[in-house]
N, C-alpha and C positions, 0 to 999 in steps of 0.2 A: 837402100834398104828395100826389100820386096814388100809389096802390099800383102796384108794378111788375108788368108782364105778363111771364111767362116764355115766350120764343119760341126755337124751334130753327131753325137755318139750315144748308142743304146748300151748302157752298162748297168750291171747289178751292183758293182762295188767301187766304181770310179778308178779302177786300176787297169782293167782289160775291156776289150770290146766283147761283151759277154751276154748281151740280151737279144732275144728274138724281137724283131721289129714290132710284131703284133702284141707282144707281152710287155712292152716298155711302158712304164708309168711316168717316166721322165726322160728327157734327152739332155745330155750335158753338152754345152756349146763351147767350142774352142776357137781361138784366133791362131792361125798357124802360118808360119813362114818357113822357108827351107831350113832355117836354123833354130826356130823356137816354136814351142807349143804352149799357149797360155790359156788356162781355163777362164771362161768369161762368166757363165751362169748356168743354172739348171732351169729347164722349162718343163713343168708338169703337164702331163696329158693323161687321158683315159686310155687304157689298153683296149685295142679294138678287136683282138682275136678272142672269140668266146667259144673255144672248142671247135665245134663243127660249123659255127656261124661267125659272122663278124658284124660290128656296129658301124653302119654307114656314117652316123653322126660323129662317132669318135674318130674315124678316119678323116673326115672333113676338118675336124679341129686339129688333128696332128699335122695335116698339110698346111694349115694356116700357121701353126706354131713354128714350123721349121722351114717355111717357104723362103726365108732370107739366107738360107745356108746353101752352099754349093753341093754338098754331099752329106749323106747320113751313113754312118758306119754301124753295122749290125752283125750279130752272130749268124743270123739267118733271116731271110725274107722271101716271100712268095712272089710270083710273077705279077699278080694283080697290083699289089702295093708298089712294086718296082715301076710298073707302067704309070700308075697315078703320080708317083714322085717325078718321073721323067717328064710328064705332061706339064709340071710346074717348074721344070728346070733344075730339079734336085736329083743327083745321081745316088743310087743305092749301092753301097759297097759292102760286100760280105767277104772279100778276099783276105781281110785281116782278122777274121773271127778268132777270138780267144787270145789275141796278141795284146801287148801293152799299148795303152792309148798314145802317149807322146811319141814313141818311136814309130808307130803305125801311121799316125797323121803326118808326121814330118816326111816319112818315106813316100806317102801318097802325094804330098805337095811337090816333093823333089822329082818324082817319077810320073806316075799315072796322072796326077792332077795337073802336071805342068802343061799338058796339051790343051787344057780347058781355058 
């Protein structure tokens, strides 16, 4: 059996990858193998995107909150947050925006995530 990958998802409804990284108030954490996607927990955060500005404190807390995940799945994310995530070893993934969570995460683990 494959070891599970820990992946974070920004979602509005728990069904699809539907939230912009900077607007997320929580990240849903999943343990994912090539055959199974299991919900683990919700982790609350402060959204850091404040219109034309951002909260440095909120970003730091988000980075700490999801630093044990391999990747974070979002509907949209900017270059700055993507770089900050990469610096702590978390990959930002927007390729599955608006897609269903289990199918997207399993596909990622089977394909794109397999190289990591």
